[in-house]
C-alpha positions as protocol buffer text, in pm:
chain_id: "A"
residue {
  index: 1
  type: UNK
  ca { x: 1705 y: 17513 z: -16668 }
}
residue {
  index: 2
  type: UNK
  ca { x: 1940 y: 17569 z: -16968 }
}
residue {
  index: 3
  type: UNK
  ca { x: 2211 y: 17834 z: -16985 }
}
residue {
  index: 4
  type: UNK
  ca { x: 2317 y: 17890 z: -17346 }
}
residue {
  index: 5
  type: UNK
  ca { x: 2645 y: 18051 z: -17426 }
}
residue {
  index: 6
  type: UNK
  ca { x: 2833 y: 18196 z: -17718 }
}
residue {
  index: 7
  type: UNK
  ca { x: 3174 y: 18055 z: -17812 }
}
residue {
  index: 8
  type: UNK
  ca { x: 3448 y: 18183 z: -17585 }
}
residue {
  index: 9
  type: UNK
  ca { x: 3195 y: 18304 z: -17334 }
}
residue {
  index: 10
  type: UNK
  ca { x: 3250 y: 18196 z: -16976 }
}
residue {
  index: 11
  type: UNK
  ca { x: 3081 y: 18452 z: -16746 }
}
residue {
  index: 12
  type: UNK
  ca { x: 2719 y: 18409 z: -16638 }
}
residue {
  index: 13
  type: UNK
  ca { x: 2493 y: 18685 z: -16749 }
}
residue {
  index: 14
  type: UNK
  ca { x: 2240 y: 18872 z: -16515 }
}
residue {
  index: 15
  type: UNK
  ca { x: 1948 y: 18669 z: -16652 }
}
residue {
  index: 16
  type: UNK
  ca { x: 2133 y: 18343 z: -16591 }
}
residue {
  index: 17
  type: UNK
  ca { x: 2218 y: 18436 z: -16234 }
}
residue {
  index: 18
  type: UNK
  ca { x: 1851 y: 18542 z: -16169 }
}
residue {
  index: 19
  type: UNK
  ca { x: 1734 y: 18215 z: -16309 }
}
residue {
  index: 20
  type: UNK
  ca { x: 1979 y: 18013 z: -16097 }
}
residue {
  index: 21
  type: UNK
  ca { x: 1877 y: 18207 z: -15789 }
}
residue {
  index: 22
  type: UNK
  ca { x: 1510 y: 18123 z: -15840 }
}
residue {
  index: 23
  type: UNK
  ca { x: 1601 y: 17748 z: -15836 }
}
residue {
  index: 24
  type: UNK
  ca { x: 1870 y: 17766 z: -15558 }
}
residue {
  index: 25
  type: UNK
  ca { x: 1736 y: 18009 z: -15289 }
}
residue {
  index: 26
  type: UNK
  ca { x: 1440 y: 17793 z: -15196 }
}
residue {
  index: 27
  type: UNK
  ca { x: 1672 y: 17496 z: -15135 }
}
residue {
  index: 28
  type: UNK
  ca { x: 1877 y: 17690 z: -14872 }
}
residue {
  index: 29
  type: UNK
  ca { x: 1738 y: 17508 z: -14570 }
}
residue {
  index: 30
  type: UNK
  ca { x: 1634 y: 17180 z: -14737 }
}
residue {
  index: 31
  type: UNK
  ca { x: 1785 y: 16832 z: -14727 }
}
residue {
  index: 32
  type: UNK
  ca { x: 1759 y: 16553 z: -14971 }
}
residue {
  index: 33
  type: UNK
  ca { x: 1848 y: 16730 z: -15299 }
}
residue {
  index: 34
  type: UNK
  ca { x: 2114 y: 16707 z: -15551 }
}
residue {
  index: 35
  type: UNK
  ca { x: 2193 y: 16948 z: -15832 }
}
residue {
  index: 36
  type: UNK
  ca { x: 2303 y: 16817 z: -16160 }
}
residue {
  index: 37
  type: UNK
  ca { x: 2517 y: 17055 z: -16379 }
}
residue {
  index: 38
  type: UNK
  ca { x: 2538 y: 16898 z: -16727 }
}
residue {
  index: 39
  type: UNK
  ca { x: 2749 y: 17056 z: -17001 }
}
residue {
  index: 40
  type: UNK
  ca { x: 2684 y: 17006 z: -17375 }
}
residue {
  index: 41
  type: UNK
  ca { x: 2914 y: 17142 z: -17664 }
}
residue {
  index: 42
  type: UNK
  ca { x: 2822 y: 17178 z: -18015 }
}
residue {
  index: 43
  type: UNK
  ca { x: 3181 y: 17195 z: -18163 }
}
residue {
  index: 44
  type: UNK
  ca { x: 3169 y: 16869 z: -18350 }
}
residue {
  index: 45
  type: UNK
  ca { x: 3384 y: 16694 z: -18102 }
}
residue {
  index: 46
  type: UNK
  ca { x: 3670 y: 16940 z: -18113 }
}
residue {
  index: 47
  type: UNK
  ca { x: 3894 y: 16979 z: -17806 }
}
residue {
  index: 48
  type: UNK
  ca { x: 3823 y: 17351 z: -17782 }
}
residue {
  index: 49
  type: UNK
  ca { x: 3445 y: 17297 z: -17774 }
}
residue {
  index: 50
  type: UNK
  ca { x: 3468 y: 17048 z: -17500 }
}
residue {
  index: 51
  type: UNK
  ca { x: 3704 y: 17279 z: -17306 }
}
residue {
  index: 52
  type: UNK
  ca { x: 3475 y: 17570 z: -17361 }
}
residue {
  index: 53
  type: UNK
  ca { x: 3174 y: 17395 z: -17218 }
}
residue {
  index: 54
  type: UNK
  ca { x: 3368 y: 17282 z: -16917 }
}
residue {
  index: 55
  type: UNK
  ca { x: 3482 y: 17644 z: -16846 }
}
residue {
  index: 56
  type: UNK
  ca { x: 3120 y: 17755 z: -16851 }
}
residue {
  index: 57
  type: UNK
  ca { x: 2995 y: 17472 z: -16645 }
}
residue {
  index: 58
  type: UNK
  ca { x: 3273 y: 17540 z: -16397 }
}
residue {
  index: 59
  type: UNK
  ca { x: 3146 y: 17901 z: -16366 }
}
residue {
  index: 60
  type: UNK
  ca { x: 2806 y: 17766 z: -16267 }
}
residue {
  index: 61
  type: UNK
  ca { x: 2974 y: 17549 z: -16009 }
}
residue {
  index: 62
  type: UNK
  ca { x: 3164 y: 17837 z: -15870 }
}
residue {
  index: 63
  type: UNK
  ca { x: 2861 y: 18040 z: -15849 }
}
residue {
  index: 64
  type: UNK
  ca { x: 2660 y: 17781 z: -15668 }
}
residue {
  index: 65
  type: UNK
  ca { x: 2933 y: 17702 z: -15418 }
}
residue {
  index: 66
  type: UNK
  ca { x: 3095 y: 18038 z: -15352 }
}
residue {
  index: 67
  type: UNK
  ca { x: 2812 y: 18286 z: -15390 }
}
residue {
  index: 68
  type: UNK
  ca { x: 2503 y: 18073 z: -15296 }
}
residue {
  index: 69
  type: UNK
  ca { x: 2697 y: 17850 z: -15048 }
}
residue {
  index: 70
  type: UNK
  ca { x: 2559 y: 17525 z: -15186 }
}
residue {
  index: 71
  type: UNK
  ca { x: 2750 y: 17232 z: -15031 }
}
residue {
  index: 72
  type: UNK
  ca { x: 2979 y: 17088 z: -15285 }
}
residue {
  index: 73
  type: UNK
  ca { x: 2853 y: 16739 z: -15201 }
}
residue {
  index: 74
  type: UNK
  ca { x: 2507 y: 16836 z: -15323 }
}
residue {
  index: 75
  type: UNK
  ca { x: 2644 y: 16904 z: -15676 }
}
residue {
  index: 76
  type: UNK
  ca { x: 2724 y: 16652 z: -15956 }
}
residue {
  index: 77
  type: UNK
  ca { x: 2872 y: 16784 z: -16279 }
}
residue {
  index: 78
  type: UNK
  ca { x: 2909 y: 16599 z: -16613 }
}
residue {
  index: 79
  type: UNK
  ca { x: 3055 y: 16720 z: -16938 }
}
residue {
  index: 80
  type: UNK
  ca { x: 2843 y: 16530 z: -17194 }
}
residue {
  index: 81
  type: UNK
  ca { x: 3014 y: 16642 z: -17519 }
}
residue {
  index: 82
  type: UNK
  ca { x: 2837 y: 16695 z: -17833 }
}
residue {
  index: 83
  type: UNK
  ca { x: 2467 y: 16774 z: -17876 }
}
residue {
  index: 84
  type: UNK
  ca { x: 2292 y: 16762 z: -18213 }
}
residue {
  index: 85
  type: UNK
  ca { x: 2100 y: 17093 z: -18262 }
}
residue {
  index: 86
  type: UNK
  ca { x: 1818 y: 17156 z: -18505 }
}
residue {
  index: 87
  type: UNK
  ca { x: 1904 y: 17348 z: -18815 }
}
residue {
  index: 88
  type: UNK
  ca { x: 1741 y: 17660 z: -18689 }
}
residue {
  index: 89
  type: UNK
  ca { x: 1949 y: 17668 z: -18375 }
}
residue {
  index: 90
  type: UNK
  ca { x: 2271 y: 17616 z: -18558 }
}
residue {
  index: 91
  type: UNK
  ca { x: 2261 y: 17969 z: -18681 }
}
residue {
  index: 92
  type: UNK
  ca { x: 2187 y: 18104 z: -18327 }
}
residue {
  index: 93
  type: UNK
  ca { x: 2461 y: 18345 z: -18202 }
}
residue {
  index: 94
  type: UNK
  ca { x: 2476 y: 18133 z: -17885 }
}
residue {
  index: 95
  type: UNK
  ca { x: 2622 y: 17842 z: -18066 }
}
residue {
  index: 96
  type: UNK
  ca { x: 2880 y: 17754 z: -17799 }
}
residue {
  index: 97
  type: UNK
  ca { x: 2660 y: 17498 z: -17639 }
}
residue {
  index: 98
  type: UNK
  ca { x: 2472 y: 17496 z: -17318 }
}
residue {
  index: 99
  type: UNK
  ca { x: 2476 y: 17402 z: -16948 }
}
residue {
  index: 100
  type: UNK
  ca { x: 2160 y: 17229 z: -16817 }
}
residue {
  index: 101
  type: UNK
  ca { x: 2093 y: 17256 z: -16439 }
}
residue {
  index: 102
  type: UNK
  ca { x: 1859 y: 17014 z: -16277 }
}
residue {
  index: 103
  type: UNK
  ca { x: 1751 y: 16966 z: -15909 }
}
residue {
  index: 104
  type: UNK
  ca { x: 1683 y: 16618 z: -15800 }
}
residue {
  index: 105
  type: UNK
  ca { x: 1496 y: 16560 z: -15479 }
}
residue {
  index: 106
  type: UNK
  ca { x: 1427 y: 16275 z: -15237 }
}
residue {
  index: 107
  type: UNK
  ca { x: 1145 y: 16295 z: -14983 }
}
residue {
  index: 108
  type: UNK
  ca { x: 1307 y: 16377 z: -14649 }
}
residue {
  index: 109
  type: UNK
  ca { x: 1109 y: 16119 z: -14457 }
}
residue {
  index: 110
  type: UNK
  ca { x: 1271 y: 15840 z: -14664 }
}
residue {
  index: 111
  type: UNK
  ca { x: 1611 y: 15970 z: -14548 }
}
residue {
  index: 112
  type: UNK
  ca { x: 1546 y: 15961 z: -14157 }
}
residue {
  index: 113
  type: UNK
  ca { x: 1767 y: 15698 z: -14029 }
}
residue {
  index: 114
  type: UNK
  ca { x: 1595 y: 15701 z: -13687 }
}
residue {
  index: 115
  type: UNK
  ca { x: 1273 y: 15559 z: -13834 }
}
residue {
  index: 116
  type: UNK
  ca { x: 1227 y: 15185 z: -13814 }
}
residue {
  index: 117
  type: UNK
  ca { x: 1104 y: 15002 z: -14131 }
}
residue {
  index: 118
  type: UNK
  ca { x: 730 y: 14917 z: -14132 }
}
């Protein structure tokens, strides 16, 4: 899932929150998952673009931990810097970059430490 944002925007919109909830709520009682929050800026390497994407990614992290009570140890965040966008996307009003959220899962049976190897 990707959350696109405008330059200077740091708050999550209603549609963003709804999309996050569709991913996060089903994980409430599960084990063996990790949520990746990856931030990409499109500011040509400028310090303000990198700071901007970090602020938006941090708002995603705060929402996950504070509002949805996702344990912090289940979240990995990376700020990956610049992303080359297609020419059509460069004129988009959401040209501040984006945050990508991925859920990585391990089968729980592989995590059971009480099982003996076969």
